[in-house]
C-alpha positions in Angstrom: 0.0 0.0 0.0 1.5 3.4 -1.0 2.3 6.1 1.6 -0.2 8.4 -0.1 -3.0 5.8 0.2 -2.2 5.3 3.9 -2.3 9.0 4.5 -5.7 9.3 2.6 -7.1 6.5 4.7 -6.1 8.2 7.9 -7.5 11.6 6.8 -10.8 10.0 5.7 -11.2 8.3 9.1 -10.9 11.6 11.0 -13.9 13.7 12.1 -14.1 17.3 11.1 -13.3 18.4 14.7 -10.2 16.2 14.7 -9.0 17.7 11.4 -9.5 21.2 12.7 -7.7 20.5 15.9 -4.8 19.0 14.0 -4.2 22.3 12.2 -2.5 23.8 15.4 0.0 22.3 17.9 -1.0 20.5 21.0 1.3 22.9 23.0 4.5 24.8 22.4 6.5 21.9 21.0 4.1 19.0 19.9 1.6 18.3 17.2 -1.9 17.2 18.2 -2.3 13.4 18.6 -5.5 11.9 17.0 -6.2 8.8 19.1 -9.0 7.5 16.9 -6.7 7.4 13.9 -3.7 6.1 15.8 -1.9 9.2 14.9 0.8 10.1 17.5 2.0 13.4 18.6 5.5 14.3 17.4 7.9 16.8 18.8 9.5 19.9 17.2 12.3 21.7 18.9 14.6 24.7 18.4 17.9 24.5 16.7 19.7 25.1 14.4 23.3 24.5 15.6 22.2 21.9 18.2 19.2 20.4 19.9 17.4 22.8 22.3 14.8 20.5 23.8 12.8 21.9 26.6 11.3 19.3 28.9 8.2 21.6 29.4 6.9 25.1 28.9 7.6 27.7 26.3 10.0 30.6 26.0 13.7 30.4 27.0 13.5 27.9 29.8 16.3 25.5 30.5 17.0 22.8 28.0 18.5 19.3 28.1 22.3 19.0 27.5 23.2 18.6 23.8 26.2 19.3 21.6 26.6 23.0 20.9 28.0 23.0 17.4 29.3 26.2 15.9 26.5 28.5 14.7 25.8 29.0 10.9 28.0 32.2 10.8 31.1 30.0 11.4 29.9 26.9 9.6 29.6 29.0 6.4 33.2 30.1 6.7 34.2 26.5 6.2 32.9 26.6 2.6 32.8 22.8 3.2 29.4 21.1 2.4 30.7 17.7 3.6 31.6 19.1 7.0 28.3 21.0 7.3 26.5 17.8 6.4 28.4 16.0 9.2 27.2 18.5 11.8 23.7 18.0 10.5 24.0 14.3 10.7 25.2 14.5 14.3 22.3 16.8 15.2 20.0 14.3 13.6 21.4 11.5 15.8 20.8 13.6 18.9 17.2 14.4 17.8 16.6 10.6 17.4 18.0 9.9 20.8 15.7 12.4 22.4 12.5 11.5 20.5 12.5 14.8 18.5 11.1 14.5 15.0 11.7 18.0 13.6 14.7 20.4 14.3 13.8 24.0 13.6 16.6 24.9 11.1 18.5 25.8 9.1 18.1 29.5 8.7 19.2 30.7 5.2 18.1 34.3 5.4 20.5 36.7 3.7 22.8 38.9 5.7 21.5 42.2 4.3 23.3 44.2 6.9 26.0 43.3 9.4 23.8 44.9 12.0 21.1 42.2 12.0 21.1 40.9 15.5 20.5 37.3 14.4 23.2 37.1 11.7 25.0 34.5 13.8 22.2 32.1 12.9 22.5 32.7 9.1 25.1 31.7 6.6 26.0 34.4 4.2 25.3 37.6 2.3 25.5 35.5 -0.9 22.4 33.4 -1.9 24.4 30.6 -3.6 26.6 30.0 -0.7 23.8 30.2 1.8 21.7 27.8 -0.2 24.4 25.2 -0.6 25.3 25.3 3.1 21.6 25.0 4.0 21.1 22.1 1.6 24.1 20.2 3.0 22.8 20.7 6.5 19.3 19.4 5.6 20.7 16.3 3.9 22.8 15.5 6.9 20.0 15.8 9.4 17.4 14.0 7.3 19.4 11.0 6.5 18.7 10.0 10.1 14.9 10.1 9.4 14.6 13.4 11.3 12.9 16.3 9.6 14.2 19.9 9.3 12.4 23.2 9.1 13.9 25.5 6.5 13.5 29.1 7.8 12.5 31.9 7.9 10.6 32.0 4.7 11.1 34.8 3.6 12.8 38.2 3.6 13.3 38.2 7.4 16.5 40.2 7.4 16.2 42.3 10.6 15.1 41.7 14.2 13.6 45.2 14.6 9.8 44.8 14.4 10.2 41.5 12.7 6.6 40.4 13.7 5.0 43.5 12.1 7.3 45.0 9.5 6.7 45.0 5.8 9.7 44.0 3.6 9.4 46.0 0.4 11.5 44.3 -2.2 11.5 44.6 -6.0 10.7 41.3 -7.8 14.2 40.8 -9.2 16.0 41.3 -5.9 13.4 39.0 -4.2 14.0 36.3 -6.8 17.8 36.5 -7.2 18.8 37.3 -3.7 16.3 36.6 -1.0 14.4 33.6 -2.3 17.3 31.9 -4.1 18.9 30.2 -1.0 15.5 28.7 -0.2 15.1 27.6 -3.8 18.5 25.9 -3.8 17.8 24.1 -0.5 14.3 22.9 -1.5 15.4 21.7 -5.0 18.5 19.9 -3.7 17.4 18.6 -0.3 13.6 18.6 0.1 13.3 19.7 3.8 10.4 18.0 5.5 9.0 21.4 6.6 9.4 25.0 5.7 8.7 27.7 8.3 7.2 31.0 7.2 8.5 34.2 8.6 6.7 36.8 10.8 7.0 39.7 8.4 5.0 40.9 5.5 6.5 40.8 2.0 5.2 43.7 -0.2 2.2 44.2 2.0 1.2 40.5 2.6 2.1 38.5 5.7 4.2 35.5 4.8 1.8 33.1 6.5 -1.0 34.1 4.1 1.0 34.7 0.9 -0.4 32.3 -1.6 2.1 33.4 -4.3 5.0 32.6 -2.0 3.7 29.4 -0.3 1.9 27.8 -3.2 2.8 29.4 -6.6 6.5 29.6 -5.9 7.4 27.1 -3.2 5.1 24.2 -4.2 4.2 24.7 -7.9 7.5 26.1 -9.2 10.1 24.6 -6.9 8.3 21.3 -6.3 8.3 21.4 -2.5 6.5 18.3 -1.2 6.4 18.9 2.5 4.5 20.9 5.2 4.5 24.6 5.8 4.3 25.8 9.4 4.3 29.2 11.0 7.1 30.6 13.0 5.9 30.6 16.7 3.1 33.2 16.8 3.3 34.2 13.2 -0.3 33.4 12.3 -2.3 36.3 11.1 -5.5 35.3 9.2 -6.0 31.5 9.7 -8.6 31.3 6.9 -6.5 33.1 4.3 -3.4 31.2 5.4 -5.2 27.8 4.9 -6.2 28.9 1.3 -2.6 30.1 0.7 -0.9 26.8 1.6 0.0 27.2 5.3 -0.6 23.9 7.1 0.4 23.9 10.7 0.0 26.8 13.2 2.5 26.8 16.1 2.3 26.9 19.0 -1.1 25.6 19.9 -3.8 24.9 20.7 -5.6 27.8 19.0 -9.3 27.9 20.0 -9.8 31.4 18.4 -8.6 30.2 15.0 -10.6 26.9 15.3 -13.7 29.0 15.6 -12.7 31.0 12.5 -12.2 27.9 10.5 -15.6 26.5 11.5 -17.3 29.7 10.6 -15.4 29.9 7.2 -16.6 26.3 6.5 -20.2 27.3 7.3 -20.0 30.5 5.1 -18.3 28.7 2.2 -15.1 30.7 2.5 -13.3 27.3 3.1 -14.2 23.9 1.8 -13.5 20.5 3.4 -11.0 19.9 0.5 -9.0 23.0 1.6 -8.8 21.5 5.1 -7.9 18.0 3.9 -5.0 19.4 1.9 -3.4 20.8 5.1 -4.4 17.8 7.2 -2.9 15.4 4.6 0.5 17.2 4.8 0.5 17.2 8.6 -0.3 13.5 8.6 2.4 12.8 6.0 5.0 14.6 8.2 4.0 12.6 11.3 4.0 9.3 9.4 7.5 10.1 8.0 9.1 11.1 11.3 7.3 8.9 13.9 9.3 5.6 13.6 12.9 6.8 14.0 15.1 4.4 15.9 16.0 5.7 19.3 19.6 5.0 20.2 22.4 6.7 22.2 25.1 8.8 20.6 28.7 9.4 21.5 29.0 12.7 23.4 32.8 12.7 22.8 32.5 11.9 19.0 30.0 14.8 18.6 32.3 17.1 20.6 35.1 16.1 18.1 32.8 17.1 15.2 32.2 20.4 16.8 35.9 20.9 17.3 36.8 20.0 13.7 34.1 22.3 12.3 35.4 25.2 14.4 39.1 24.6 13.8 38.7 24.4 10.0 36.5 27.5 9.8 38.4 30.2 11.8 39.4 33.0 9.4 43.0 34.2 9.5 42.7 37.9 8.5 46.3 39.0 9.2 49.6 37.3 9.8 53.2 38.6 9.7 54.5 35.2 10.7 53.6 35.3 14.4 51.3 32.3 13.8 51.6 29.5 14.3 53.1 29.9 17.7 56.7 28.8 18.4 58.4 28.0 21.7 58.3 31.6 22.9 57.1 33.2 26.2 53.5 34.4 25.9 50.9 36.3 27.8 47.3 35.3 27.4 45.0 38.3 27.9 41.2 38.5 28.0 38.3 37.5 30.2 36.8 35.7 27.2 39.7 33.3 27.4 38.2 31.9 30.6 34.5 32.4 29.7 34.4 32.3 25.9 31.4 33.5 24.0 30.7 30.5 21.8 27.1 30.9 20.6 24.4 33.5 20.1 21.5 34.5 22.4 17.8 33.7 22.0 15.9 30.6 20.8 19.0 28.9 19.5 20.9 28.9 22.9 22.1 25.4 23.5 22.9 23.8 26.9 26.3 22.3 26.0 27.4 18.8 27.0 30.9 20.2 27.8 32.7 23.5 27.2 36.4 24.0 26.3 37.7 27.2 27.7 40.5 28.8 25.8 42.8 29.2 28.8 42.4 25.6 29.9 42.8 24.3 26.3 46.1 26.2 25.8 47.4 24.9 29.1 46.4 21.4 28.2 48.3 21.7 24.9 51.5 22.2 26.8 51.9 25.9 26.2 53.5 27.9 29.0 52.0 31.4 29.5 50.9 34.0 32.1 47.4 35.3 32.2 45.7 38.6 32.8 41.9 39.3 32.4 42.3 42.8 30.8 38.6 43.6 30.8 35.2 42.5 32.1 33.7 39.6 30.2 30.1 40.7 30.6 30.6 44.3 29.3 34.0 44.5 27.6 34.9 47.5 29.9 38.3 48.0 31.4 40.1 50.4 33.7 43.6 51.7 34.4 44.4 48.9 36.9 43.4 46.1 34.5 45.4 47.6 31.7 48.5 48.3 33.9 48.3 44.7 35.2 48.3 43.4 31.6 51.2 45.7 30.6 53.2 44.7 33.7 52.8 40.9 33.0 53.6 41.5 29.3 57.2 42.6 30.1 59.7 40.1 28.7 57.1 38.2 26.7 57.5 37.5 23.0 53.9 38.3 22.3 50.5 38.8 23.9 47.6 36.5 22.8 44.6 38.8 23.2 41.1 37.2 23.2 38.4 39.9 22.6 34.9 40.0 21.1 31.3 41.1 21.5 29.5 40.5 24.8 26.2 38.8 24.7 24.4 42.1 25.2 25.6 43.3 21.8 24.0 40.8 19.4 20.9 38.7 19.9 17.7 37.5 18.5 15.0 40.1 19.2 17.0 43.3 18.5 19.6 44.6 16.1 23.0 46.0 16.7 23.3 49.8 16.8 26.9 49.9 15.5 29.7 47.6 14.4 32.2 48.6 17.1 33.9 46.3 19.6 33.6 47.4 23.3 35.7 50.5 23.7 37.5 48.9 26.7 38.8 46.0 24.5 40.0 48.5 21.9 41.8 50.5 24.6 43.5 47.4 25.9 44.8 46.3 22.5 46.0 49.7 21.6 47.7 50.1 25.0 49.7 46.9 24.4 50.6 48.0 20.8 51.7 51.5 22.0 53.9 49.8 24.6 55.6 47.8 21.8 54.1 44.4 22.7 53.5 42.2 19.6 49.8 41.3 19.6 48.1 38.1 18.3 44.4 38.9 18.4 41.5 36.4 18.3 38.0 37.9 18.0 34.8 36.1 19.1 31.7 37.6 17.5 28.8 36.5 15.5 29.1 39.3 12.9 31.6 41.6 11.3 33.1 44.3 13.6 35.3 47.3 13.0 38.9 46.5 13.8 40.8 49.8 14.1 44.0 48.0 15.1 43.9 45.4 12.3 47.0 46.6 10.5 49.0 47.1 13.7 48.7 43.6 15.2 51.0 40.8 14.3 48.2 38.3 13.6 44.5 38.5 13.6 42.1 35.5 13.8 38.3 36.0 13.4 36.7 33.1 15.2 33.1 34.0 14.9 31.2 31.9 17.6 33.0 28.6 17.8 30.6 26.3 19.6 31.4 24.2 22.7 34.9 23.2 21.4 36.0 26.7 20.7 38.8 26.5 23.2 40.5 23.3 22.0 39.9 24.3 18.4 41.6 27.7 18.9 44.5 26.1 20.7 45.1 23.8 17.8 45.0 26.6 15.3 47.3 28.9 17.3 49.8 26.0 17.8 49.7 25.0 14.1 48.3 21.5 14.7 45.5 22.7 12.5 46.1 25.0 9.5 43.2 27.6 9.3 41.2 27.4 6.1 38.2 29.5 6.8 37.0 32.1 4.3 34.6 35.0 5.0 31.1 34.3 3.9 30.4 38.0 4.2 32.2 41.3 3.5 33.8 43.2 6.4 33.1 46.9 5.5 35.2 49.8 6.7 32.2 51.4 8.4 28.5 50.8 8.8 27.9 54.0 6.7 29.4 52.1 3.7 26.8 49.3 3.8 24.4 49.4 0.9 21.3 49.5 3.1 22.5 52.2 5.4 19.6 54.5 6.2 16.9 51.9 5.3 17.7 49.2 7.8 15.9 48.7 11.1 14.3 52.2 11.2 11.2 53.1 13.1 9.1 52.8 9.9 7.2 49.5 9.6 7.8 49.7 5.8 11.4 48.4 5.3 12.5 49.5 1.9 15.2 47.4 0.3 16.5 50.3 -1.8 19.7 48.6 -2.7 17.8 46.0 -4.7 20.2 43.2 -5.9 23.3 45.0 -4.6 23.8 43.2 -1.3 27.2 42.6 0.2 30.1 42.2 -2.2 27.7 42.7 -5.2 27.4 46.3 -4.0 31.0 47.0 -2.8 32.5 45.7 -6.1 29.9 47.5 -8.3 30.3 50.8 -6.4 34.1 50.5 -6.2 34.2 50.8 -2.4 37.2 49.9 -0.4 36.5 47.3 2.3 38.4 46.0 5.3 38.2 42.3 4.1 36.4 41.1 1.0 33.9 38.3 0.7 35.6 34.9 0.3 38.9 36.2 1.9 41.0 34.2 4.3 44.7 33.4 4.8 46.6 30.2 5.5 49.9 29.1 7.1 50.8 27.8 3.7 50.5 29.4 0.2 48.7 28.3 -3.0 48.8 29.1 -6.7 46.1 28.7 -9.3 47.0 28.3 -12.9 46.1 26.8 -16.3 42.5 27.9 -16.4 40.3 26.5 -19.2 36.7 27.1 -19.9 34.6 25.1 -22.4 31.0 24.2 -23.2 30.0 20.7 -22.4 26.4 20.0 -23.4 24.1 22.4 -21.5 26.8 23.1 -19.0 30.1 25.0 -19.0 33.1 23.2 -17.6 35.8 25.3 -15.9 39.0 23.5 -15.1 42.2 24.7 -13.4 45.2 23.5 -11.4 45.7 24.3 -7.7 49.2 23.9 -6.2 50.3 24.1 -2.6 53.5 26.2 -2.9 54.2 26.4 0.8 55.6 24.1 3.5 52.5 23.0 5.3 49.5 20.9 4.4 46.4 23.1 4.0 43.1 23.7 2.3 42.2 26.3 -0.3 38.7 27.3 -1.5 38.6 27.9 -5.2 35.8 30.3 -6.0 34.2 30.8 -9.5 32.5 34.0 -10.3 30.6 35.1 -13.5 30.1 38.6 -15.0 28.6 40.1 -18.1 30.3 43.3 -19.2 28.0 45.5 -21.3 24.7 44.0 -20.0 21.6 45.9 -20.9 20.3 45.7 -17.4 21.9 46.5 -14.0 24.1 43.7 -12.9 26.8 43.2 -10.3 30.3 43.1 -11.7 30.5 39.4 -10.9 28.6 36.9 -8.8 29.7 33.7 -7.0 28.4 30.7 -9.0 30.6 27.7 -7.7 33.3 26.8 -5.3 35.4 23.8 -4.3 37.5 23.2 -1.2 40.8 21.4 -1.9 43.2 19.8 0.5 46.9 19.6 -0.6 50.2 18.5 0.9 53.2 20.7 0.5 54.2 20.8 -3.2 51.1 18.8 -4.2 49.1 19.9 -7.3 45.5 18.9 -8.3 43.6 19.5 -11.5 39.9 20.2 -10.7 36.9 20.7 -12.9 33.9 22.7 -11.8 30.7 22.6 -13.8 28.4 25.6 -14.3 24.8 24.9 -15.1 22.4 26.9 -17.2 21.1 28.6 -14.0 24.6 30.0 -13.3 24.2 32.5 -16.2 20.6 33.5 -15.5 18.9 36.6 -14.2 15.3 37.3 -13.3 13.4 39.0 -16.1 10.8 41.3 -14.5 8.7 41.6 -17.6 8.6 37.9 -18.5 8.5 37.0 -14.8 11.0 34.1 -15.3 14.7 33.4 -15.1 16.3 34.0 -18.5 19.8 34.1 -20.0 20.9 37.3 -21.6 22.9 36.8 -24.9 26.5 37.9 -24.6 30.2 37.3 -24.0 30.5 36.3 -20.3 33.6 36.4 -18.2 34.3 33.5 -15.9 36.7 34.3 -13.0 38.6 32.0 -10.7 40.3 32.9 -7.5 40.3 32.9 -3.7 38.0 35.9 -2.9 35.7 38.3 -4.7 38.7 40.6 -5.1 41.4 38.1 -5.7 40.6 36.6 -9.0 43.9 36.1 -11.0 42.3 33.8 -13.6 39.6 34.7 -16.1 38.3 33.5 -19.5 35.4 34.6 -21.7 32.8 32.4 -23.2 29.9 33.1 -25.6 26.5 32.2 -24.2 23.5 32.4 -26.5 20.3 33.8 -25.0 17.7 36.5 -25.2 18.9 39.6 -27.2 16.6 41.8 -25.2 16.7 41.8 -21.4 14.1 43.4 -19.3 14.8 45.1 -16.0 15.9 48.3 -14.4 19.2 49.8 -15.7 21.5 51.7 -13.4 24.8 53.6 -14.0 27.6 51.7 -12.2 27.8 52.7 -8.6 24.6 54.8 -8.6 21.5 53.0 -7.3 18.3 53.5 -9.3 15.3 55.3 -7.8 13.3 52.9 -5.6 10.1 53.6 -7.5 11.6 52.6 -10.8 12.3 49.0 -9.5 8.5 48.3 -9.3 6.1 47.6 -12.2 3.3 49.0 -10.0 3.2 51.4 -7.0 5.6 50.7 -4.2 3.6 48.4 -1.8 3.8 50.4 1.4 1.3 49.8 4.2 -0.4 52.7 5.8 -1.6 53.0 9.4 -5.4 53.7 9.5 -5.3 55.1 13.0 -7.5 52.4 14.5 -6.5 49.5 16.7 -6.5 46.1 15.1 -5.0 42.7 16.2 -2.0 43.6 14.0 -1.4 46.9 15.8 1.9 46.7 17.8 2.0 47.1 21.5 3.8 50.5 21.0 1.1 51.7 18.7 -1.7 50.7 21.1 0.1 52.3 24.1 0.0 55.7 22.2 -3.8 55.7 22.5 -5.9 56.5 25.5 -7.5 53.0 25.4 -4.0 51.5 25.4 -2.8 53.5 28.3 -5.9 52.5 30.3 -6.1 48.8 29.4 -2.8 47.5 28.0 -0.3 49.6 29.9 -0.7 47.8 33.2 -0.4 44.4 31.5 2.8 45.6 29.7 4.2 46.9 33.0 3.8 43.6 34.7 5.5 41.8 31.7 8.4 44.2 31.8 8.8 43.6 35.5 9.0 39.9 34.9 11.6 40.3 32.1 13.6 42.7 34.3 13.8 39.9 37.0 15.3 37.5 34.4 18.2 39.8 33.6 21.0 39.4 31.1 20.6 39.1 27.3 17.2 37.4 27.7 15.8 40.5 29.4 17.1 42.7 26.7 15.7 40.5 23.9 12.3 40.1 25.5 11.9 43.8 26.3 12.9 44.7 22.7 10.5 42.3 21.2 7.5 43.2 23.5 6.9 46.7 22.2 7.2 45.7 18.5 4.9 42.7 19.0 1.4 42.8 17.4 -1.5 42.3 19.8 -2.4 38.9 18.2 0.9 37.4 19.4 0.7 38.5 23.0 -0.9 35.2 24.1 2.0 33.1 22.7 3.9 32.8 26.0 1.8 34.7 28.5 -1.6 33.0 28.6 -3.3 36.3 28.0 -6.8 36.3 26.4 -5.9 38.5 23.5 -9.4 38.5 22.1 -10.8 39.8 25.4 -8.1 42.5 25.6 -8.9 43.5 22.0 -12.6 43.7 22.7 -11.9 45.8 25.8 -9.8 48.2 23.8 -12.5 48.5 21.2 -15.1 48.9 23.9 -13.1 51.8 25.3 -13.6 53.6 22.1 -10.3 52.8 20.3 
């Protein structure tokens, strides 16, 4: 009997009440069981860089111990699909051991700005790299029978007002940049579920966007699974059902159950509409319910976390100070004892173990003195801490300085205000340099930062957030036992004012205008000719490589690019060969070049390897806004090969036949077009009507007399509770609360939102 037939039998056996109940969760983390149909409840839990399983309750309560792998920001720097797949596989094993059916990840949202507070959970500013990393992670998890939830679909690129903002994006940018990583992941890996984002896209909430969830995701890309809401993202349950949204989380949802029944009575919904959603939920449960539960090796998974981190740290500067020799060293930095190894918010993992940097260096046999230098919680310092560090540095060959962003600087729920490191940490580093102390700096942060001392230090490692094995991984890289091979998956600009979305990111306006269109990250910096601190794809090694003998030819429908890579240094190492494509003289606005393929190659000293990288038809395409499809523009394309977006020593041209006429906005190089010209119709801005609705934010309601009378006391109590929690959780929850729409208030508070809303309306709002 086929799986589809079994699913149909189960659905047909269910009563209408059971079907409606199944459309929302049983609680925060489980689907509804249907006893009459022998359909069990399955569990979904947060991820994505580890298993965050809460035994009970909702919110950011304590979770069971699990391996804290490096977050996506570091995994992407590996440029290694196989290694990312290994992390996914290990997480799948831990899910199986804990009876978890769906892990909520990966997140493949584009890093539109380095200020996004949740960038540590995302892979890249480039859609191709983000899509490939996400697809590899999904394959790794799902080979264990566990499902993934590809998120947040789509255009969720800031934390400010993420539950109520309207992402206004022209169709070409939406297709080429913001949807492309989801498309790659769906086509290559078929995640079991896709999670819709909170925000609106061009005036329509993601959860009820039929074009997005049905036309594009299912009909065009061939997605076969279930679509669920992010937690509390449901707006109009009836419209969402018609649009292809299956499961509402968390649950239960009595208010929406009533709306569905009424829609069925009125004819706005049919039983066939309900059955479509129910069938997909049943299919998901049937697929994930019989996973074999077996223990996993904590030590083996810790080793995977170590290997992932060690191979992904990015060496930004090195005058030969690394790897370390047999010198006399000073280790400085409170983060060496209490490393920051993951981000804050719903992805926070309770690690099975944690390697501190100080302990790991000592265990490696290295002799050193230690000074804290600054406060780990704030990054602040004082004269005594600095003078102590300078005193201990006397007679040392170098100071190994561990610095980074405190948890309060970046988190889910709010965006960064700037790109600076804590001023105390900068003061410490510069005091050492001014005293003539050679500095080897290692930075722990989830996003790019401004590094004012970058050309003065002897060596500079950017470690992102390294997971629970960050200490032992860093010790191995510093000592040379591991040769760093990480490459930046995002550009490090010289200032936040240089970023393409500066002025239109995380403002107080609910309309978020993506005025830079397709020019995100390196696409913008290269097109505008802007100097950057470190380009996309950049990263040094303890050895050296040469690329030569580049050849490009057509091979059927593909283009085959081949070249030789040689390790010209004295250490074994890995190089990431990157392939970019450009079309000079295009009739539409285009980036100078775009990443279209990559390959990571490991070579022994003196070893050479000939590699071939194939470029598909899609590699040459752009989105034609008039034809509303991906097309190829006729022309002489240039294919570049190198090791970063700005280090491309090899190039070759090839004629690609395509459309003689390309439709889309044109822009003079370096000059962004007017925002209005990017749209075929009026710019889809939303307007406040002055009244209170369930989509009004808490801040908007509090500005009214009704809000001050009815909602203000409730908000005050909530704020008092968050204040008592303290730390980054307090900051996150307070930031989210005032930007939250009324309809989402019940998600973790138990409030009767409908009663509050009726009271507000009754007050005269």
